[in-house]
Backbone as JSON Lines, residues from 0, in Angstrom:
{"i":0,"aa":"M","n":[-20.98,39.12,-35.89],"ca":[-19.45,39.01,-36.35],"c":[-18.49,40.27,-35.66]}
{"i":1,"aa":"F","n":[-17.57,39.68,-34.71],"ca":[-16.64,40.77,-34.32],"c":[-15.8,40.87,-35.84]}
{"i":2,"aa":"L","n":[-15.15,42.34,-35.39],"ca":[-14.0,42.67,-36.4],"c":[-12.58,42.12,-36.03]}
{"i":3,"aa":"A","n":[-12.35,42.19,-35.13],"ca":[-11.01,41.4,-34.17],"c":[-11.39,39.91,-34.0]}
{"i":4,"aa":"R","n":[-10.16,39.16,-34.2],"ca":[-10.57,37.91,-33.16],"c":[-9.48,37.4,-32.07]}
{"i":5,"aa":"R","n":[-9.09,38.93,-31.58],"ca":[-8.27,38.95,-30.41],"c":[-8.38,40.38,-29.4]}
{"i":6,"aa":"L","n":[-8.4,40.1,-28.43],"ca":[-8.98,41.01,-27.6],"c":[-7.64,41.49,-26.78]}
{"i":7,"aa":"C","n":[-7.59,42.9,-26.96],"ca":[-6.46,43.47,-26.39],"c":[-6.58,44.63,-25.45]}
{"i":8,"aa":"Y","n":[-5.68,44.82,-24.64],"ca":[-6.01,45.43,-23.08],"c":[-4.94,46.43,-23.26]}
{"i":9,"aa":"V","n":[-5.03,47.99,-23.53],"ca":[-4.12,48.82,-23.04],"c":[-4.06,49.27,-21.63]}
{"i":10,"aa":"G","n":[-2.94,49.07,-21.2],"ca":[-2.34,49.41,-19.8],"c":[-1.21,49.92,-19.62]}
{"i":11,"aa":"A","n":[-0.54,49.44,-18.4],"ca":[0.95,49.95,-18.48],"c":[1.41,48.68,-18.98]}
{"i":12,"aa":"V","n":[1.41,47.57,-19.29],"ca":[1.44,46.67,-20.39],"c":[0.58,46.37,-21.02]}
{"i":13,"aa":"D","n":[0.97,46.52,-22.52],"ca":[-0.15,46.03,-23.32],"c":[-0.01,44.35,-23.3]}
{"i":14,"aa":"T","n":[-0.99,43.96,-23.77],"ca":[-1.29,42.72,-23.81],"c":[-2.37,42.5,-24.63]}
{"i":15,"aa":"C","n":[-2.22,41.02,-25.41],"ca":[-3.38,40.84,-26.44],"c":[-3.61,39.31,-26.05]}
{"i":16,"aa":"Q","n":[-5.12,38.95,-26.1],"ca":[-5.17,37.36,-25.62],"c":[-6.31,36.89,-27.08]}
{"i":17,"aa":"P","n":[-6.22,35.89,-26.95],"ca":[-7.06,34.71,-28.09],"c":[-8.54,35.08,-27.91]}
{"i":18,"aa":"E","n":[-9.43,36.0,-28.32],"ca":[-10.99,35.61,-28.31],"c":[-11.6,34.19,-27.74]}
{"i":19,"aa":"T","n":[-12.04,34.2,-26.64],"ca":[-12.95,33.37,-26.15],"c":[-14.75,33.21,-26.0]}
{"i":20,"aa":"P","n":[-15.22,32.4,-25.51],"ca":[-16.66,32.18,-25.8],"c":[-16.97,33.41,-24.8]}
{"i":21,"aa":"A","n":[-16.85,33.16,-23.45],"ca":[-16.62,34.04,-22.35],"c":[-16.25,35.18,-22.7]}
{"i":22,"aa":"M","n":[-15.55,36.16,-22.96],"ca":[-14.97,37.29,-23.63],"c":[-16.01,37.71,-24.79]}
{"i":23,"aa":"R","n":[-16.58,36.85,-25.75],"ca":[-17.84,37.29,-26.32],"c":[-19.07,37.56,-26.09]}
{"i":24,"aa":"T","n":[-19.12,36.62,-24.75],"ca":[-20.3,36.79,-24.3],"c":[-20.55,38.39,-23.63]}
{"i":25,"aa":"T","n":[-18.9,38.5,-22.67],"ca":[-19.06,39.5,-21.99],"c":[-19.52,41.21,-23.25]}
{"i":26,"aa":"L","n":[-18.6,41.16,-24.36],"ca":[-18.22,41.94,-24.97],"c":[-19.92,42.04,-25.57]}
{"i":27,"aa":"V","n":[-20.46,41.34,-26.22],"ca":[-21.82,41.18,-26.53],"c":[-23.42,42.16,-25.97]}
{"i":28,"aa":"A","n":[-22.71,41.67,-23.97],"ca":[-23.46,42.07,-23.16],"c":[-22.88,43.66,-22.48]}
{"i":29,"aa":"A","n":[-21.87,43.79,-23.06],"ca":[-21.27,45.08,-22.71],"c":[-21.69,46.28,-23.86]}
{"i":30,"aa":"W","n":[-21.77,45.34,-25.44],"ca":[-22.4,46.75,-26.04],"c":[-23.91,46.32,-26.22]}
{"i":31,"aa":"L","n":[-24.61,45.59,-25.96],"ca":[-26.38,45.41,-25.59],"c":[-26.41,46.79,-24.23]}
{"i":32,"aa":"T","n":[-25.68,46.7,-23.54],"ca":[-25.83,47.62,-21.9],"c":[-25.71,49.3,-23.19]}
{"i":33,"aa":"L","n":[-24.33,49.38,-23.48],"ca":[-24.43,50.47,-24.08],"c":[-25.46,50.86,-25.14]}
{"i":34,"aa":"A","n":[-26.02,50.32,-25.98],"ca":[-27.14,50.37,-26.38],"c":[-28.32,50.63,-26.23]}
{"i":35,"aa":"G","n":[-28.64,50.59,-24.56],"ca":[-29.67,50.46,-24.02],"c":[-30.53,49.33,-24.4]}
{"i":36,"aa":"L","n":[-29.81,48.16,-24.77],"ca":[-30.62,46.95,-24.44],"c":[-30.53,45.75,-24.09]}
{"i":37,"aa":"S","n":[-30.57,46.28,-22.96],"ca":[-30.03,45.09,-21.75],"c":[-30.81,44.0,-21.5]}
{"i":38,"aa":"C","n":[-30.06,42.85,-21.53],"ca":[-30.73,41.72,-21.47],"c":[-31.67,41.06,-20.35]}
{"i":39,"aa":"A","n":[-31.42,41.88,-19.61],"ca":[-32.1,41.4,-17.98],"c":[-33.47,42.01,-17.68]}
{"i":40,"aa":"P","n":[-33.58,41.01,-17.56],"ca":[-35.13,41.04,-17.38],"c":[-35.49,42.06,-16.81]}
{"i":41,"aa":"G","n":[-37.09,43.38,-17.0],"ca":[-37.05,44.18,-16.51],"c":[-36.43,45.1,-16.77]}
{"i":42,"aa":"A","n":[-35.43,45.02,-17.14],"ca":[-34.22,46.09,-17.17],"c":[-34.44,47.6,-17.45]}
{"i":43,"aa":"A","n":[-34.96,47.45,-18.48],"ca":[-35.59,48.07,-19.46],"c":[-37.09,48.7,-19.27]}
{"i":44,"aa":"A","n":[-38.18,49.04,-18.45],"ca":[-39.31,48.94,-17.88],"c":[-39.89,49.74,-19.06]}
{"i":45,"aa":"A","n":[-40.71,49.38,-19.99],"ca":[-41.77,50.78,-20.57],"c":[-42.21,51.63,-20.26]}
{"i":46,"aa":"Q","n":[-42.24,52.55,-20.37],"ca":[-42.96,53.77,-20.25],"c":[-43.83,54.49,-21.05]}
{"i":47,"aa":"V","n":[-44.45,55.0,-20.09],"ca":[-46.17,55.58,-21.45],"c":[-46.32,57.15,-21.17]}
{"i":48,"aa":"T","n":[-46.49,57.83,-21.3],"ca":[-47.1,59.36,-21.05],"c":[-48.61,59.71,-20.92]}
{"i":49,"aa":"F","n":[-48.74,60.71,-20.03],"ca":[-50.03,61.18,-20.07],"c":[-50.27,62.47,-19.75]}
{"i":50,"aa":"H","n":[-51.29,63.2,-19.74],"ca":[-51.4,64.44,-19.67],"c":[-52.54,65.22,-18.38]}
{"i":51,"aa":"V","n":[-52.1,65.98,-17.38],"ca":[-53.02,66.01,-16.47],"c":[-53.1,67.83,-16.77]}
{"i":52,"aa":"R","n":[-54.77,68.13,-17.56],"ca":[-54.84,69.82,-17.44],"c":[-55.74,70.68,-16.24]}
{"i":53,"aa":"D","n":[-55.29,71.76,-16.0],"ca":[-56.18,72.35,-15.22],"c":[-56.27,73.87,-15.29]}
{"i":54,"aa":"R","n":[-57.4,74.24,-15.2],"ca":[-57.78,75.47,-15.76],"c":[-58.78,76.21,-14.45]}
{"i":55,"aa":"V","n":[-58.45,77.53,-14.75],"ca":[-59.11,78.81,-13.77],"c":[-60.57,78.48,-14.07]}
{"i":56,"aa":"A","n":[-61.51,78.41,-12.98],"ca":[-63.1,78.49,-13.08],"c":[-63.19,79.97,-13.01]}
{"i":57,"aa":"T","n":[-64.63,80.26,-13.55],"ca":[-64.71,81.33,-13.44],"c":[-65.25,82.26,-11.77]}
{"i":58,"aa":"D","n":[-65.45,81.42,-11.13],"ca":[-65.3,81.9,-9.53],"c":[-63.93,82.01,-9.08]}
{"i":59,"aa":"E","n":[-62.48,81.33,-9.7],"ca":[-61.5,81.42,-8.99],"c":[-60.77,82.27,-9.16]}
{"i":60,"aa":"V","n":[-60.64,83.06,-7.83],"ca":[-58.86,84.03,-8.1],"c":[-57.68,83.32,-8.3]}
{"i":61,"aa":"A","n":[-57.41,82.36,-7.24],"ca":[-56.0,81.67,-7.83],"c":[-55.8,80.37,-7.13]}
{"i":62,"aa":"E","n":[-54.99,79.81,-7.47],"ca":[-54.68,78.21,-7.17],"c":[-53.6,77.88,-7.36]}
{"i":63,"aa":"L","n":[-53.37,77.56,-6.05],"ca":[-51.57,76.57,-5.92],"c":[-51.98,75.2,-5.36]}
{"i":64,"aa":"T","n":[-51.55,74.74,-6.48],"ca":[-51.72,72.85,-6.82],"c":[-50.33,72.12,-6.91]}
{"i":65,"aa":"T","n":[-50.22,71.33,-6.45],"ca":[-49.05,70.12,-6.56],"c":[-49.64,68.78,-7.19]}
{"i":66,"aa":"L","n":[-49.17,68.27,-7.79],"ca":[-49.6,66.97,-8.57],"c":[-48.52,66.3,-8.0]}
{"i":67,"aa":"Y","n":[-48.93,64.74,-7.53],"ca":[-48.59,63.89,-7.12],"c":[-48.46,62.32,-8.06]}
{"i":68,"aa":"I","n":[-47.29,61.97,-8.4],"ca":[-47.76,60.73,-9.22],"c":[-47.37,59.4,-8.6]}
{"i":69,"aa":"D","n":[-47.62,58.72,-7.96],"ca":[-47.02,57.36,-7.43],"c":[-46.3,57.73,-6.33]}
{"i":70,"aa":"G","n":[-46.54,58.46,-5.47],"ca":[-46.07,59.18,-4.1],"c":[-44.75,60.4,-4.43]}
{"i":71,"aa":"Q","n":[-44.48,60.45,-5.89],"ca":[-43.6,61.35,-5.98],"c":[-44.39,62.81,-6.4]}
{"i":72,"aa":"M","n":[-43.14,63.92,-6.15],"ca":[-44.03,64.92,-6.64],"c":[-43.54,64.9,-8.25]}
{"i":73,"aa":"I","n":[-44.48,65.55,-9.0],"ca":[-44.2,65.77,-10.45],"c":[-44.27,67.14,-10.93]}
{"i":74,"aa":"R","n":[-44.69,67.95,-10.19],"ca":[-45.0,69.35,-10.27],"c":[-45.72,70.17,-9.19]}
{"i":75,"aa":"S","n":[-45.68,71.89,-9.06],"ca":[-46.54,72.61,-8.51],"c":[-46.53,73.39,-9.4]}
{"i":76,"aa":"F","n":[-47.96,73.81,-9.5],"ca":[-48.41,75.08,-10.55],"c":[-48.92,75.81,-9.79]}
{"i":77,"aa":"S","n":[-49.22,77.33,-10.08],"ca":[-49.9,78.51,-9.63],"c":[-50.56,79.0,-11.3]}
{"i":78,"aa":"L","n":[-52.37,79.03,-10.73],"ca":[-52.92,79.53,-11.68],"c":[-53.63,80.98,-11.23]}
{"i":79,"aa":"D","n":[-53.75,81.91,-11.86],"ca":[-54.59,83.06,-11.21],"c":[-54.9,83.72,-12.64]}
{"i":80,"aa":"E","n":[-55.62,85.17,-12.53],"ca":[-55.71,85.65,-13.89],"c":[-55.29,86.22,-14.95]}
{"i":81,"aa":"H","n":[-53.54,85.84,-14.53],"ca":[-52.28,85.87,-15.91],"c":[-52.21,84.55,-16.62]}
{"i":82,"aa":"D","n":[-52.21,83.84,-15.55],"ca":[-51.81,82.31,-15.9],"c":[-53.01,81.14,-15.54]}
{"i":83,"aa":"R","n":[-54.0,80.91,-16.46],"ca":[-55.1,80.62,-16.31],"c":[-55.38,78.83,-16.64]}
{"i":84,"aa":"D","n":[-54.35,78.55,-17.11],"ca":[-54.43,77.27,-17.94],"c":[-53.16,76.4,-17.87]}
{"i":85,"aa":"T","n":[-53.01,75.23,-17.15],"ca":[-51.71,74.26,-17.59],"c":[-52.27,72.92,-17.81]}
{"i":86,"aa":"T","n":[-51.15,72.51,-18.62],"ca":[-51.23,71.38,-18.91],"c":[-49.7,70.81,-18.34]}
{"i":87,"aa":"I","n":[-49.52,69.36,-17.57],"ca":[-48.64,68.48,-17.28],"c":[-48.33,67.07,-17.65]}
{"i":88,"aa":"T","n":[-47.36,66.96,-18.32],"ca":[-47.03,65.6,-19.06],"c":[-46.48,64.82,-18.12]}
{"i":89,"aa":"V","n":[-47.25,63.53,-17.8],"ca":[-46.12,62.46,-16.81],"c":[-46.05,61.42,-17.63]}
{"i":90,"aa":"T","n":[-44.98,60.94,-17.3],"ca":[-44.12,59.7,-17.77],"c":[-44.34,58.5,-16.86]}
{"i":91,"aa":"V","n":[-44.79,57.24,-16.47],"ca":[-44.63,56.11,-15.56],"c":[-44.18,55.14,-15.92]}
{"i":92,"aa":"P","n":[-44.03,54.16,-15.48],"ca":[-44.07,53.09,-16.07],"c":[-45.32,52.62,-16.21]}
{"i":93,"aa":"A","n":[-45.3,51.42,-17.7],"ca":[-46.5,51.46,-18.37],"c":[-47.2,50.48,-17.59]}
{"i":94,"aa":"D","n":[-47.22,49.88,-16.56],"ca":[-47.8,48.3,-15.87],"c":[-48.52,49.22,-14.86]}
{"i":95,"aa":"G","n":[-49.95,48.26,-14.94],"ca":[-50.28,48.6,-13.63],"c":[-51.65,50.24,-13.31]}
{"i":96,"aa":"A","n":[-51.86,50.18,-12.69],"ca":[-52.43,51.42,-11.96],"c":[-51.49,52.45,-11.56]}
{"i":97,"aa":"H","n":[-51.97,53.87,-11.32],"ca":[-50.9,55.02,-10.98],"c":[-51.66,55.38,-9.69]}
{"i":98,"aa":"E","n":[-51.47,56.09,-8.61],"ca":[-52.21,56.67,-7.73],"c":[-51.4,58.17,-8.23]}
{"i":99,"aa":"Y","n":[-52.73,59.04,-7.95],"ca":[-52.57,60.5,-7.75],"c":[-52.51,61.23,-6.6]}
{"i":100,"aa":"G","n":[-52.05,62.34,-6.24],"ca":[-52.48,62.86,-5.54],"c":[-52.75,64.78,-5.69]}
{"i":101,"aa":"L","n":[-53.71,65.6,-5.37],"ca":[-53.5,66.97,-5.9],"c":[-53.53,67.51,-4.12]}
{"i":102,"aa":"C","n":[-52.57,68.74,-4.33],"ca":[-52.18,69.21,-2.74],"c":[-52.3,70.39,-2.85]}
{"i":103,"aa":"G","n":[-52.83,71.49,-2.07],"ca":[-52.89,72.88,-2.21],"c":[-54.42,73.82,-1.85]}
{"i":104,"aa":"H","n":[-54.23,74.93,-2.42],"ca":[-55.54,75.6,-2.08],"c":[-55.66,76.16,-3.43]}
{"i":105,"aa":"I","n":[-57.16,76.71,-3.34],"ca":[-57.62,77.75,-3.9],"c":[-58.54,78.75,-3.35]}
{"i":106,"aa":"V","n":[-58.31,79.79,-4.01],"ca":[-59.28,81.01,-3.35],"c":[-60.19,81.25,-4.52]}
{"i":107,"aa":"I","n":[-61.48,81.41,-4.31],"ca":[-62.78,81.59,-4.78],"c":[-63.45,82.87,-4.28]}
{"i":108,"aa":"R","n":[-63.92,83.44,-5.16],"ca":[-64.67,84.68,-5.06],"c":[-66.58,84.12,-4.55]}
{"i":109,"aa":"E","n":[-66.7,84.56,-3.67],"ca":[-67.86,84.58,-3.42],"c":[-69.11,85.61,-3.66]}
{"i":110,"aa":"P","n":[-69.89,84.96,-3.96],"ca":[-70.92,86.39,-4.78],"c":[-71.03,87.71,-4.04]}
{"i":111,"aa":"D","n":[-71.07,87.41,-2.81],"ca":[-70.84,88.88,-2.19],"c":[-69.61,89.69,-2.68]}
{"i":112,"aa":"G","n":[-68.57,89.0,-3.38],"ca":[-67.27,90.06,-3.67],"c":[-66.06,89.6,-2.57]}
{"i":113,"aa":"T","n":[-66.57,88.73,-0.99],"ca":[-65.46,88.09,-0.73],"c":[-64.67,86.8,-1.11]}
{"i":114,"aa":"T","n":[-63.63,86.57,-0.44],"ca":[-62.74,85.72,-0.77],"c":[-62.75,84.64,0.06]}
{"i":115,"aa":"R","n":[-62.85,83.52,-0.37],"ca":[-62.54,82.18,0.84],"c":[-61.3,81.34,0.27]}
{"i":116,"aa":"T","n":[-60.87,80.8,0.99],"ca":[-59.84,79.57,0.97],"c":[-60.2,78.26,1.08]}
{"i":117,"aa":"Q","n":[-60.01,77.58,0.11],"ca":[-60.64,76.03,0.45],"c":[-58.9,75.23,-0.1]}
{"i":118,"aa":"A","n":[-59.08,74.09,0.73],"ca":[-58.05,73.35,0.87],"c":[-58.06,72.26,-0.51]}
{"i":119,"aa":"I","n":[-57.43,71.94,-1.05],"ca":[-57.25,70.74,-2.21],"c":[-56.76,70.08,-1.74]}
{"i":120,"aa":"D","n":[-57.32,68.56,-1.56],"ca":[-56.29,67.52,-0.68],"c":[-57.45,66.31,-1.06]}
{"i":121,"aa":"V","n":[-56.82,65.67,-2.27],"ca":[-57.45,64.33,-2.7],"c":[-56.19,63.62,-3.23]}
{"i":122,"aa":"T","n":[-56.68,62.01,-3.21],"ca":[-55.85,60.81,-3.57],"c":[-56.75,59.73,-4.61]}
{"i":123,"aa":"G","n":[-55.87,59.28,-5.42],"ca":[-57.01,58.65,-5.93],"c":[-56.21,57.72,-6.81]}
{"i":124,"aa":"T","n":[-56.89,56.5,-7.61],"ca":[-55.96,55.61,-8.49],"c":[-56.47,55.94,-9.96]}
{"i":125,"aa":"L","n":[-55.69,55.95,-10.91],"ca":[-55.71,56.12,-12.35],"c":[-55.83,54.56,-12.81]}
{"i":126,"aa":"G","n":[-56.54,54.22,-13.77],"ca":[-56.47,52.92,-14.5],"c":[-55.42,53.1,-15.61]}
{"i":127,"aa":"E","n":[-55.81,52.56,-16.71],"ca":[-54.94,52.9,-17.62],"c":[-54.21,54.33,-17.83]}
{"i":128,"aa":"V","n":[-53.1,54.68,-18.02],"ca":[-53.07,56.04,-18.21],"c":[-51.98,56.21,-19.94]}
{"i":129,"aa":"A","n":[-52.07,55.24,-20.53],"ca":[-51.13,55.59,-21.85],"c":[-52.0,56.6,-22.58]}
{"i":130,"aa":"D","n":[-51.3,57.69,-23.05],"ca":[-51.81,58.45,-24.0],"c":[-53.41,58.92,-23.78]}
{"i":131,"aa":"R","n":[-53.63,59.24,-22.24],"ca":[-54.72,59.9,-22.09],"c":[-54.2,61.21,-21.41]}
{"i":132,"aa":"D","n":[-55.81,61.93,-21.67],"ca":[-56.0,63.42,-20.86],"c":[-56.76,63.25,-19.76]}
{"i":133,"aa":"F","n":[-56.24,63.93,-18.53],"ca":[-56.89,64.11,-17.46],"c":[-57.03,65.67,-16.95]}
{"i":134,"aa":"E","n":[-58.08,65.92,-16.83],"ca":[-58.76,67.11,-16.1],"c":[-59.1,67.14,-14.69]}
{"i":135,"aa":"A","n":[-58.15,67.93,-14.0],"ca":[-58.9,68.43,-12.56],"c":[-59.7,69.32,-12.53]}
{"i":136,"aa":"V","n":[-60.82,68.59,-12.08],"ca":[-62.1,69.46,-11.73],"c":[-62.74,69.41,-10.09]}
{"i":137,"aa":"A","n":[-63.59,70.5,-9.94],"ca":[-63.97,70.94,-8.51],"c":[-65.26,70.41,-8.79]}
{"i":138,"aa":"S","n":[-66.17,70.23,-7.73],"ca":[-67.35,70.18,-7.58],"c":[-67.85,70.52,-6.39]}
{"i":139,"aa":"D","n":[-69.02,70.57,-5.82],"ca":[-69.54,70.36,-4.64],"c":[-69.07,72.17,-3.76]}
{"i":140,"aa":"D","n":[-69.27,73.25,-4.59],"ca":[-69.01,74.4,-4.53],"c":[-67.37,74.38,-4.09]}
{"i":141,"aa":"F","n":[-66.68,73.71,-4.87],"ca":[-65.35,73.64,-4.7],"c":[-64.94,73.14,-3.73]}
{"i":142,"aa":"T","n":[-65.37,72.29,-2.6],"ca":[-65.32,71.3,-1.35],"c":[-64.84,70.08,-2.21]}
{"i":143,"aa":"R","n":[-64.93,69.51,-3.21],"ca":[-64.56,68.16,-3.81],"c":[-63.7,68.29,-5.24]}
{"i":144,"aa":"F","n":[-62.66,67.75,-5.01],"ca":[-61.68,67.84,-6.09],"c":[-61.17,66.29,-6.81]}
{"i":145,"aa":"Y","n":[-60.81,66.32,-8.08],"ca":[-60.56,65.01,-8.35],"c":[-60.05,65.45,-10.04]}
{"i":146,"aa":"L","n":[-59.92,64.17,-10.82],"ca":[-59.31,63.65,-11.94],"c":[-60.36,63.13,-12.67]}
{"i":147,"aa":"V","n":[-61.02,63.93,-14.03],"ca":[-61.73,63.01,-15.04],"c":[-60.83,62.96,-16.17]}
{"i":148,"aa":"D","n":[-61.38,61.85,-17.0],"ca":[-60.79,61.29,-18.35],"c":[-61.34,62.0,-19.33]}
{"i":149,"aa":"T","n":[-60.61,62.66,-20.18],"ca":[-61.19,63.77,-21.14],"c":[-60.68,63.0,-22.24]}
{"i":150,"aa":"T","n":[-59.91,62.15,-22.58],"ca":[-59.52,61.94,-23.74],"c":[-60.45,61.54,-24.89]}
{"i":151,"aa":"P","n":[-60.21,62.27,-25.86],"ca":[-61.11,62.46,-27.03],"c":[-61.29,60.84,-27.9]}
{"i":152,"aa":"D","n":[-62.63,60.51,-27.98],"ca":[-62.41,59.1,-29.05],"c":[-61.99,57.81,-28.69]}
{"i":153,"aa":"R","n":[-62.47,57.87,-27.47],"ca":[-61.73,56.97,-26.51],"c":[-62.76,56.96,-24.85]}
{"i":154,"aa":"P","n":[-63.01,55.5,-24.76],"ca":[-64.12,55.56,-23.36],"c":[-63.12,55.69,-22.59]}
{"i":155,"aa":"P","n":[-63.54,56.54,-21.18],"ca":[-62.88,57.16,-19.92],"c":[-62.34,55.71,-19.46]}
{"i":156,"aa":"V","n":[-61.14,56.16,-18.81],"ca":[-60.45,54.81,-18.17],"c":[-61.57,55.13,-16.12]}
{"i":157,"aa":"Q","n":[-61.21,54.2,-15.95],"ca":[-61.69,54.06,-14.62],"c":[-60.72,54.93,-13.59]}
{"i":158,"aa":"I","n":[-61.38,55.8,-13.01],"ca":[-60.66,56.73,-11.79],"c":[-61.39,56.27,-10.71]}
{"i":159,"aa":"T","n":[-60.9,56.46,-9.46],"ca":[-61.22,56.06,-8.23],"c":[-60.85,57.03,-7.42]}
{"i":160,"aa":"P","n":[-61.53,58.26,-7.06],"ca":[-60.82,59.16,-6.23],"c":[-61.28,59.0,-4.53]}
{"i":161,"aa":"R","n":[-60.16,59.1,-3.96],"ca":[-60.63,59.01,-2.43],"c":[-60.08,60.44,-1.58]}
{"i":162,"aa":"H","n":[-61.0,61.06,-1.63],"ca":[-60.81,62.13,-0.48],"c":[-60.53,62.3,1.27]}
{"i":163,"aa":"A","n":[-59.45,61.45,1.18],"ca":[-58.8,61.37,2.78],"c":[-57.77,62.05,3.01]}
{"i":164,"aa":"H","n":[-57.94,62.59,3.95],"ca":[-56.77,63.96,4.41],"c":[-55.36,63.44,3.86]}
{"i":165,"aa":"A","n":[-55.05,63.33,2.85],"ca":[-53.92,62.91,2.52],"c":[-52.72,64.14,2.62]}
{"i":166,"aa":"C","n":[-52.61,65.02,2.6],"ca":[-51.55,66.18,1.94],"c":[-51.14,66.84,3.66]}
{"i":167,"aa":"A","n":[-50.1,67.03,3.5],"ca":[-49.95,68.1,5.48],"c":[-50.1,69.0,5.35]}
{"i":168,"aa":"P","n":[-50.93,69.46,6.12],"ca":[-50.99,71.1,6.27],"c":[-49.83,71.95,6.17]}
{"i":169,"aa":"A","n":[-49.9,73.35,5.59],"ca":[-48.75,74.01,5.57],"c":[-48.49,74.35,6.79]}
{"i":170,"aa":"T","n":[-47.35,74.73,7.34],"ca":[-46.99,74.89,8.8],"c":[-46.39,76.78,8.32]}
{"i":171,"aa":"S","n":[-45.76,77.37,8.96],"ca":[-45.07,78.75,9.44],"c":[-44.94,78.89,10.53]}
């Protein structure tokens, strides 16, 4: 129910017109849009969040990694002896699977005390991500990197890592 039954425009010349059904529809659409309740299908897609955690392993000296979701850079982070752990909160559309990418490099201390640098270069697909916790892990002597679902009290979601050279090499 509208408080005024006449629609008035203020400008160079003030005018008032009787409310018509077309004006009423326009006003309702305007109010809904302002309230964030647009009637257009798909106009306000549902969003969900999930978390990606990364920690420094005992053999790691340092790590520089960039997280991508659906081709968009989410965040770059650096881990070392001072900053040993980070958790990133990601918000994405609720529908469908999401592609992830981890790009960067890691410095590993070898048993003899020397260090080596290993590239981080992995992409993959995450199934249902809503309210999930993922952790970045390495295996095979830091040559394989991927995300695992560590969400407590829920069966793990399907994750399909692909170790195809997706990250552009650094140039100087």
